[in-house]
ZABA-395368 format. One record per residue (C-alpha): residue number from 1; residue in three letters; z, x, y. Coordinates in steps of 0.1 Angstrom, whole numbers. Example, Ala and Ser with C-alpha at 12.3 -4.5 7.8 and 13.67 -1.06 7.14 Angstrom:
2
+-------+-------+-------+-------+-------+
: lumti : mitor :    zz :    xx :    yy :
+-------+-------+-------+-------+-------+
:     1 :   Ala :    78 :   123 :   -45 :
:     2 :   Ser :    71 :   137 :   -11 :
+-------+-------+-------+-------+-------+
! end
This chain:
78
+-------+-------+-------+-------+-------+
: lumti : mitor :    zz :    xx :    yy :
+-------+-------+-------+-------+-------+
:     1 :   Unk :  -316 :   530 :  1254 :
:     2 :   Unk :  -342 :   555 :  1240 :
:     3 :   Unk :  -353 :   552 :  1202 :
:     4 :   Unk :  -362 :   587 :  1177 :
:     5 :   Unk :  -376 :   587 :  1143 :
:     6 :   Unk :  -361 :   605 :  1117 :
:     7 :   Unk :  -386 :   633 :  1121 :
:     8 :   Unk :  -368 :   639 :  1152 :
:     9 :   Unk :  -397 :   659 :  1169 :
:    10 :   Unk :  -408 :   671 :  1204 :
:    11 :   Unk :  -440 :   667 :  1221 :
:    12 :   Unk :  -434 :   706 :  1229 :
:    13 :   Unk :  -439 :   711 :  1187 :
:    14 :   Unk :  -464 :   682 :  1183 :
:    15 :   Unk :  -485 :   702 :  1207 :
:    16 :   Unk :  -477 :   731 :  1192 :
:    17 :   Unk :  -484 :   714 :  1158 :
:    18 :   Unk :  -513 :   702 :  1167 :
:    19 :   Unk :  -527 :   736 :  1184 :
:    20 :   Unk :  -523 :   755 :  1147 :
:    21 :   Unk :  -545 :   730 :  1135 :
:    22 :   Unk :  -574 :   733 :  1160 :
:    23 :   Unk :  -572 :   767 :  1159 :
:    24 :   Unk :  -570 :   770 :  1119 :
:    25 :   Unk :  -602 :   747 :  1116 :
:    26 :   Unk :  -636 :   756 :  1119 :
:    27 :   Unk :  -644 :   728 :  1141 :
:    28 :   Unk :  -624 :   706 :  1162 :
:    29 :   Unk :  -649 :   676 :  1166 :
:    30 :   Unk :  -642 :   674 :  1129 :
:    31 :   Unk :  -604 :   681 :  1120 :
:    32 :   Unk :  -598 :   656 :  1158 :
:    33 :   Unk :  -615 :   629 :  1134 :
:    34 :   Unk :  -596 :   641 :  1101 :
:    35 :   Unk :  -565 :   633 :  1121 :
:    36 :   Unk :  -575 :   600 :  1131 :
:    37 :   Unk :  -589 :   586 :  1096 :
:    38 :   Unk :  -558 :   595 :  1082 :
:    39 :   Unk :  -540 :   578 :  1108 :
:    40 :   Unk :  -562 :   550 :  1109 :
:    41 :   Unk :  -557 :   549 :  1068 :
:    42 :   Unk :  -517 :   554 :  1070 :
:    43 :   Unk :  -518 :   524 :  1094 :
:    44 :   Unk :  -531 :   503 :  1070 :
:    45 :   Unk :  -514 :   512 :  1039 :
:    46 :   Unk :  -481 :   510 :  1057 :
:    47 :   Unk :  -487 :   477 :  1076 :
:    48 :   Unk :  -455 :   463 :  1057 :
:    49 :   Unk :  -434 :   493 :  1063 :
:    50 :   Unk :  -404 :   490 :  1088 :
:    51 :   Unk :  -390 :   528 :  1081 :
:    52 :   Unk :  -415 :   544 :  1104 :
:    53 :   Unk :  -422 :   521 :  1128 :
:    54 :   Unk :  -408 :   543 :  1157 :
:    55 :   Unk :  -433 :   571 :  1152 :
:    56 :   Unk :  -470 :   563 :  1159 :
:    57 :   Unk :  -498 :   569 :  1131 :
:    58 :   Unk :  -518 :   600 :  1150 :
:    59 :   Unk :  -481 :   619 :  1154 :
:    60 :   Unk :  -473 :   619 :  1113 :
:    61 :   Unk :  -508 :   625 :  1109 :
:    62 :   Unk :  -503 :   659 :  1128 :
:    63 :   Unk :  -471 :   664 :  1113 :
:    64 :   Unk :  -483 :   665 :  1079 :
:    65 :   Unk :  -516 :   678 :  1081 :
:    66 :   Unk :  -496 :   709 :  1100 :
:    67 :   Unk :  -475 :   711 :  1073 :
:    68 :   Unk :  -499 :   710 :  1047 :
:    69 :   Unk :  -517 :   734 :  1066 :
:    70 :   Unk :  -486 :   762 :  1067 :
:    71 :   Unk :  -472 :   748 :  1032 :
:    72 :   Unk :  -501 :   750 :  1010 :
:    73 :   Unk :  -473 :   740 :   979 :
:    74 :   Unk :  -471 :   706 :   996 :
:    75 :   Unk :  -503 :   695 :   984 :
:    76 :   Unk :  -507 :   716 :   950 :
:    77 :   Unk :  -534 :   722 :   929 :
:    78 :   Unk :  -564 :   698 :   926 :
+-------+-------+-------+-------+-------+
! end
């Protein structure tokens, strides 16, 4: 039986989001490191969280960062 997360994203959607992130970035290496750092941070912050065990931290980071890119109102004013 295949388990699905509550995000219900497909591989093609993840690939499109990752491409959008890379295309919007001025430096491919930098955006890759940012995604990795966010995934690492989320992994340790949500270590005890059992809700999103099905979605890997890297995929969650790509989704979050692409949402921030396309919907800047999510971030708000800093």
